[in-house]
C-alpha positions in Angstrom: -8.8 -31.5 -10.1 -10.1 -27.9 -10.0 -11.5 -26.8 -7.1 -15.3 -26.1 -6.6 -16.7 -23.0 -7.8 -18.1 -22.3 -4.3 -16.2 -19.9 -2.4 -14.3 -21.7 0.6 -14.4 -18.7 3.1 -15.5 -15.2 3.6 -12.3 -12.9 3.8 -12.1 -11.0 7.1 -12.9 -7.2 6.2 -11.0 -6.2 9.4 -8.0 -8.2 8.5 -7.4 -9.0 12.1 -5.1 -12.2 11.0 -3.8 -11.5 7.4 -1.1 -14.3 7.8 -2.9 -16.7 9.7 -5.9 -16.4 7.0 -3.5 -16.7 4.0 -2.0 -20.0 5.5 -5.7 -21.4 5.5 -6.1 -20.2 2.0 -3.1 -21.5 0.7 -4.2 -24.9 1.9 -6.8 -25.0 -1.0 -4.0 -24.6 -3.4 -2.4 -21.8 -5.4 -5.6 -19.7 -5.6 -8.8 -20.1 -3.4 -12.1 -18.6 -4.3 -13.5 -16.3 -1.2 -16.1 -13.7 -1.0 -14.8 -10.0 -0.3 -17.6 -7.7 1.6 -20.5 -7.5 0.0 -20.8 -11.1 -1.2 -18.4 -10.2 -4.0 -16.8 -13.5 -5.3 -12.8 -13.3 -6.2 -9.9 -15.4 -6.4 -7.1 -14.9 -3.7 -3.7 -16.1 -5.2 -1.1 -17.4 -2.3 1.2 -19.2 -4.5 4.2 -16.6 -5.4 5.1 -18.0 -8.9 1.6 -17.9 -9.9 0.9 -14.5 -8.6 4.3 -13.0 -9.9 2.9 -14.4 -13.4 -0.6 -13.0 -13.3 0.9 -9.5 -12.2 2.4 -9.6 -15.8 -0.1 -11.5 -17.4 -1.7 -9.7 -20.7 -4.8 -11.8 -20.0 -5.1 -9.9 -16.6 -6.8 -6.3 -16.6 -7.6 -3.8 -13.8 -10.4 -2.4 -15.7 -13.9 -3.4 -14.4 -15.6 -1.4 -16.9 -14.4 -3.6 -19.6 -13.8 -7.1 -18.1 -16.0 -7.6 -15.1 -19.3 -8.8 -15.5 -20.7 -8.0 -12.2 -19.8 -4.2 -12.7 -21.0 -4.0 -16.3 -24.1 -5.3 -15.2 -24.7 -2.9 -12.5 -24.5 -5.9 -9.7 -21.8 -3.8 -7.6 -23.7 -1.0 -5.3 -22.4 2.5 -5.5 -21.7 2.3 -1.5 -19.5 -1.1 -1.8 -17.0 -0.7 0.9 -14.2 -1.2 -1.8 -15.5 1.2 -4.3 -12.5 3.6 -3.8 -10.1 0.6 -5.2 -12.3 -0.3 -8.1 -14.5 2.2 -9.2 -11.9 5.0 -10.1 -10.8 6.0 -13.3 -6.8 6.3 -13.1 -4.2 4.3 -13.9 -4.8 1.8 -11.2 -7.7 0.6 -13.0 -6.5 1.3 -16.4 -5.6 -1.3 -19.0 -3.5 -1.8 -22.1 -3.0 1.7 -24.0 -5.1 3.7 -21.4 -2.8 2.4 -18.7 0.4 3.6 -20.5 -1.1 7.0 -21.2 -2.3 7.8 -17.5 1.1 5.8 -16.0 3.2 8.2 -18.2 1.8 11.2 -16.9 2.5 10.4 -13.4 6.1 8.5 -13.9 7.7 11.9 -14.5 7.4 13.1 -11.0 9.3 9.6 -10.0 12.3 9.5 -12.0 15.5 8.4 -10.1 16.5 12.3 -10.4 13.4 13.9 -9.1 13.3 11.0 -6.2 16.7 11.8 -5.2 16.0 15.6 -4.9 13.6 15.1 -2.3 16.2 13.6 -0.1 17.2 17.0 1.6 13.4 17.7 2.4 13.0 14.2 4.0 16.0 14.6 5.8 14.7 17.8 7.0 11.3 16.4 8.1 12.9 13.5 9.5 15.3 15.5 12.1 12.3 17.9 12.9 10.4 15.2 14.1 12.9 13.6 15.9 13.7 16.9 17.7 10.1 16.9 18.8 10.4 13.2 19.9 13.6 14.0 22.0 12.0 17.0 23.6 9.0 14.9 25.0 11.7 12.1 25.7 10.6 10.4 29.2 9.8 7.1 30.7 6.4 7.4 29.5 5.7 5.3 26.3 5.0 7.6 23.0 2.7 6.4 20.1 5.8 6.4 17.3 3.1 5.7 14.7 1.0 9.3 15.5 4.6 11.1 16.5 7.0 9.8 13.4 6.2 6.9 11.2 2.9 8.4 10.2 3.7 12.4 9.9 6.9 11.7 8.0 5.6 10.3 5.1 2.4 12.3 4.7 4.4 15.5 5.1 6.6 14.3 2.3 3.7 13.4 -0.2 1.8 16.6 0.4 4.8 18.9 -0.4 5.3 16.5 -3.5 1.5 17.3 -4.6 1.5 20.9 -3.3 -1.8 20.1 -0.6 -2.1 23.4 1.1 -1.7 23.0 5.2 -5.5 23.8 5.8 -6.3 20.5 3.6 -4.0 18.3 5.0 -6.2 16.9 8.2 -8.9 16.3 6.0 -6.7 14.2 3.8 -5.3 12.3 6.6 -9.2 11.2 7.8 -9.9 10.5 4.2 -7.1 8.0 3.5 -7.4 6.3 6.8 -11.3 5.9 5.8 -10.3 4.5 2.4 -8.1 1.8 3.7 -10.7 0.8 6.2 -12.1 -2.3 4.6 -14.5 -2.8 7.5 -16.5 0.4 6.9 -20.3 0.4 6.9 -22.0 1.6 3.3 -23.1 4.8 5.3 -19.6 5.4 6.1 -18.4 4.6 2.5 -20.7 7.4 1.1 -19.7 9.9 3.8 -16.0 9.3 3.0 -16.7 9.3 -0.9 -18.4 12.7 -0.5 -15.4 14.3 1.8 -13.0 12.9 -0.7 -14.7 14.8 -3.6 -15.2 18.2 -1.7 -11.4 17.7 -1.0 -10.2 17.1 -4.4 -12.3 20.0 -5.5 -10.7 22.4 -3.1 -7.2 21.1 -4.2 -7.7 21.6 -7.8 -9.4 25.3 -7.3 -6.5 26.0 -4.9 -3.9 24.8 -7.5 -5.5 26.4 -10.5 -5.7 29.8 -8.2 -2.2 29.2 -7.2 0.2 26.9 -9.5 3.4 26.0 -8.1 6.2 23.6 -8.7 4.3 20.5 -7.7 2.7 17.2 -9.1 -0.8 18.8 -8.9 -0.1 21.6 -10.8 1.9 19.6 -13.3 -1.3 17.2 -13.5 -3.6 20.5 -14.2 -1.4 21.4 -16.9 -1.6 18.0 -18.5 -5.2 18.4 -18.2 -5.6 20.6 -21.4 -2.6 19.1 -23.2 -4.4 17.8 -26.5 -1.9 14.5 -26.7 -2.7 13.3 -23.1 -5.5 15.3 -22.4 -7.1 14.1 -19.0 -10.5 14.2 -18.1 -11.7 15.8 -14.7 -12.4 12.6 -13.4 -8.8 11.2 -14.4 -7.5 14.3 -12.8 -9.1 13.6 -9.5 -8.9 9.8 -9.2 -5.2 10.3 -10.1 -4.8 12.8 -7.2 -6.4 10.7 -4.6 -4.5 7.3 -5.8 -1.0 8.9 -5.7 -1.6 10.9 -2.6 -3.2 8.1 -0.7 -1.3 5.1 -1.9 2.0 7.4 -1.8 1.8 7.8 2.1 0.1 4.8 3.6 2.7 2.3 2.2 5.6 4.1 3.5 3.8 4.5 7.2 3.5 0.7 7.4 6.9 0.0 6.0 8.5 2.5 8.6 6.2 1.0 11.1 6.8 -2.9 10.6 10.7 -2.1 10.4 10.7 -0.7 13.8 8.5 -3.6 15.1 11.0 -6.4 13.3 13.9 -4.6 14.8 12.6 -4.0 18.5 11.9 -8.0 18.5 14.7 -9.4 16.9 17.8 -8.1 19.1 20.4 -10.4 17.5 19.7 -8.9 14.1 19.6 -5.3 15.2 22.7 -6.3 17.1 24.2 -7.5 13.7 22.9 -4.1 12.0 25.1 -2.0 14.4 28.0 -4.2 13.9 27.8 -3.9 10.2 27.0 -7.4 9.2 23.7 -6.3 8.2 23.0 -3.3 6.1 20.0 -0.9 6.1 19.1 -2.5 2.6 18.9 -5.8 3.8 16.5 -4.5 6.9 14.3 -2.8 4.4 13.9 -5.6 2.0 13.3 -8.3 4.6 10.4 -6.2 6.2 8.9 -5.6 3.1 8.9 -9.4 2.6 8.0 -10.2 5.9 5.2 -7.8 6.3 4.2 -5.9 2.9 2.8 -2.6 3.6 -0.3 -3.7 1.5 -1.5 -7.2 2.4 -4.1 -7.6 -0.4 -4.8 -5.6 -3.1 -7.9 -5.2 -5.2 -8.8 -5.9 -8.1 -8.0 -7.6 -11.4 -9.7 -9.8 -14.0 -9.4 -12.4 -16.4 -10.0 -11.3 -19.8 -10.1 -15.1 -21.0 -10.1 -18.2 -19.0 -6.7 -19.1 -17.3 -5.6 -22.3 -15.9 -3.0 -22.2 -13.1 -0.2 -24.9 -12.5 -2.2 -27.1 -9.9 -5.3 -27.3 -12.4 -7.2 -24.1 -10.7 -9.5 -22.5 -13.5 -10.0 -18.9 -13.4 -12.9 -18.2 -15.4 -13.1 -15.3 -18.0 -14.7 -12.2 -16.1 -13.8 -13.4 -12.7 -12.3 -11.1 -10.2 -8.9 -11.7 -8.7 -7.2 -10.1 -5.0 -3.5 -10.1 -5.4 -2.4 -11.3 -1.9 1.2 -9.9 -1.5 1.4 -10.9 2.2 0.4 -14.5 1.3 2.8 -14.7 -1.9 5.8 -13.1 0.2 5.5 -15.9 2.8 4.8 -18.8 0.3 6.8 -21.8 1.9 7.3 -23.3 -1.3 9.5 -20.3 -2.4 10.9 -19.4 0.7 12.6 -21.2 3.7 11.1 -20.5 7.1 8.9 -17.6 5.7 7.2 -16.5 8.8 10.9 -15.9 10.2 12.2 -12.4 10.0 15.7 -12.9 8.3 17.3 -10.0 7.2 20.2 -11.9 6.1 18.2 -14.0 3.7 18.6 -11.5 0.7 15.0 -11.9 -0.6 14.8 -9.1 -3.2 12.1 -10.9 -5.4 9.2 -10.3 -3.0 6.1 -8.5 -4.5 5.8 -5.9 -1.9 5.4 -3.5 -4.6 3.8 -5.8 -7.2 5.3 -6.5 -10.5 4.6 -6.2 -14.3 3.0 -3.1 -15.8 1.5 -1.8 -12.6 4.6 -2.0 -10.4 4.3 0.8 -7.7 5.7 3.7 -9.0 6.5 5.1 -5.7 8.6 2.3 -4.7 11.9 4.2 -4.9 10.3 7.0 -2.7 9.2 4.7 -0.1 12.6 3.0 0.0 14.7 6.4 -0.1 12.4 7.5 3.0 13.1 4.1 4.7 16.6 4.6 4.4 17.0 8.1 5.9 14.3 7.6 8.4 15.2 4.5 10.1 18.8 4.9 10.4 18.2 8.5 12.0 15.7 7.0 14.3 17.7 4.3 15.8 20.7 6.6 15.8 18.8 8.7 18.0 17.3 6.7 20.5 19.4 3.5 20.4 17.7 2.1 23.2 14.5 2.3 21.7 12.0 -0.8 22.6 8.4 -1.3 22.5 6.2 -0.5 25.3 4.1 -3.8 24.7 4.6 -7.2 23.4 4.4 -7.6 19.8 1.2 -9.7 20.4 -0.7 -7.0 21.5 0.1 -4.4 18.9 -3.4 -3.9 17.0 -3.6 -4.1 13.3 -4.9 -1.6 11.2 -8.8 -2.4 10.4 -7.9 -3.4 6.7 -7.3 -6.6 4.9 -5.3 -4.2 2.2 -3.6 -1.9 4.6 -0.9 -4.1 6.8 0.4 -2.0 9.8 0.0 -1.5 13.4 -2.7 0.9 14.6 -0.8 2.2 17.2 3.2 1.9 17.9 3.6 2.4 21.9 7.5 2.5 22.2 9.9 3.8 25.2 12.7 6.0 23.8 15.0 5.0 26.4 15.3 1.7 28.0 
């Protein structure tokens, strides 16, 4: 029988227990109706097979302007905490031919050749950060997030987009706030204002001094008659790619460090060559995906799931990568970090037409940064128990707020 159309729970806006919450929701079937901040109802998809199918289903849209009645009818306030995820005008929220057009403009920067060309710069940034860590080496714990796993990806992405040095501090604050899903309406409005000013400053800077960077490339496309970008599409595309482009890698690096420092046998197997860094990276993505839940998609027509759940036309859908990646119907002992399981069908980067464009770059950064980190500091260990690590204040971003480690045992 289909479940009641009454929400079964309110999703924790702070994301304090992402996996426990997913287990509780899974008890209601392949999908559970919840309320998001602002009392917005949405279906959380917890079943791996169902989520994979919906991510590629042409009956599922990401465009609220066409397919979400609550948005169309003006029922979603402008200071809603998730407005930066749903109210933007870029490939993230586009549907059909519009998505194809907008994605095509950005995809040129993420071809295998262009991504591989970034390797020397990533290696350079990694070496510089490790040198700085080594210079401070001592018995006192250091926060590896602030010293390594955060500055590396943001340096890469801001280089790629040509963000001037004087704007990078502002960018870090904006991105942190966009991912903080427990923000108040006032904080959301303040972040939106800062974001608008940052984007205006970045675009003006690149208009004055264009370079060999993606922002300059998008500005050139702004005036292309065939693929013309509106000012809104340009600004929203920039914040999407810059924000998502570094946050996912920050969390991937941090979660991999947690995994290896809390699983000594697998760390030893890695050293012995019985496991590869590819094994570690892919299992980290499954076990702790960088984005736990990704808002929002919308049913363009009624969709019936295999267990009888009916998602009505216009209903909102929250893709829960954290839940699907630990679906016990799909993975044996899903809560266990097992780098030898060879699970390459995880959904950490999504699936289908909205598959993450930056996946190859995130993997490349991880494959450079992690071996270098553990080679430089082979005795690296957590300075607290893994249970004492505080997660990001978000049900979207999935990573530790701080990562206290000792560089030498």
